[in-house]
C-alpha positions in Angstrom: 4.7 11.1 -18.2 1.0 11.4 -17.3 -0.4 10.4 -14.0 -1.7 6.9 -13.8 -4.9 6.0 -12.0 -4.5 4.1 -8.7 -6.8 1.2 -8.2 -7.3 -0.6 -4.9 -7.8 -4.3 -4.7 -10.3 -5.4 -2.2 -7.7 -6.6 0.3 -6.0 -3.2 0.3 -9.3 -1.5 1.1 -9.7 -3.9 4.0 -6.2 -3.1 5.2 -7.0 0.6 5.2 -10.3 0.1 7.1 -8.5 -2.0 9.7 -5.7 0.5 10.2 -8.3 3.4 10.5 -10.3 1.3 13.1 -7.0 0.7 15.0 -6.2 4.4 15.1 -9.7 5.3 16.1 -9.6 2.8 19.0 -6.0 3.4 20.1 -5.6 7.1 19.4 -8.3 9.4 18.1 -10.1 10.6 15.0 -7.4 13.2 14.2 -4.8 10.5 13.9 -7.0 8.3 11.9 -7.6 11.2 9.4 -3.9 11.8 9.2 -3.4 8.2 8.3 -6.0 8.5 5.5 -4.2 11.7 4.3 -0.9 9.8 4.3 -2.5 7.0 2.2 -4.0 9.5 -0.2 -0.6 11.2 -0.5 1.1 8.0 -1.2 -1.4 7.2 -3.9 -0.8 10.5 -5.5 3.0 10.0 -5.5 2.6 6.4 -6.9 0.3 7.7 -9.6 2.8 10.4 -10.6 6.0 8.2 -10.2 5.0 4.6 -10.2 8.5 3.3 -10.9 9.9 5.0 -7.8 8.8 2.2 -5.4 11.4 -0.4 -4.3 11.5 -3.8 -5.9 12.9 -5.4 -2.8 9.8 -7.6 -2.0 9.4 -8.5 -5.7 12.6 -10.5 -5.3 11.9 -11.8 -1.8 8.4 -12.9 -2.6 9.1 -13.9 -6.2 6.3 -11.6 -7.5 7.6 -9.8 -10.7 7.0 -6.1 -10.7 5.8 -5.9 -7.1 6.8 -2.5 -5.7 6.6 -1.0 -2.2 6.5 2.5 -0.9 6.4 3.6 2.8 3.7 5.9 4.1 4.8 9.2 5.4 4.8 9.4 9.2 3.1 6.0 9.7 4.7 2.5 9.9 2.9 1.1 6.9 4.0 0.0 3.4 2.0 0.2 0.2 2.4 -2.8 -2.1 1.6 -2.3 -5.7 2.1 -3.4 -9.3 2.3 -1.0 -12.2 0.2 -1.9 -15.2 -0.7 -0.2 -18.5 -2.1 3.1 -17.4 -3.0 1.9 -13.9 -1.4 1.1 -10.7 -2.9 -1.8 -8.7 -2.5 -1.5 -5.0 -2.5 -5.0 -3.5 -1.9 -4.4 0.2 -1.2 -1.8 2.8 0.6 -3.5 5.7 2.2 -2.5 9.0 6.0 -2.6 8.9 6.0 -5.2 11.7 3.8 -7.6 9.8 5.3 -10.6 8.3 4.9 -10.2 4.5 6.1 -13.6 3.6 4.3 -15.9 1.1 1.8 -17.2 3.7 0.3 -13.7 4.0 -0.1 -12.8 0.4 -3.6 -14.1 0.1 -5.1 -15.5 -3.0 -3.5 -14.7 -6.4 -0.6 -13.1 -4.6 -2.7 -10.3 -3.1 
């Protein structure tokens, strides 16, 4: 199966920026860069094997097809939906964050 392109929704890009800012403030640039590397690695994995993500939150949040994949070495989850030839990344949230319906944003994002 060919690799699918991975597309970030605006809110996911904001999530990444906020996490990078946190690591720059609370740790250092090296940790922030490792976080970005982990995100890019997850995107590569998702593009190659999009169906490998868990559907757990699809059932909990009642969003058909919503998948989640944890980041390597960081307490974050990548939320995405697989489409025709593309993977839409909706959010990248800390594992301690409440991911209930009130935090989905508009249109489930």
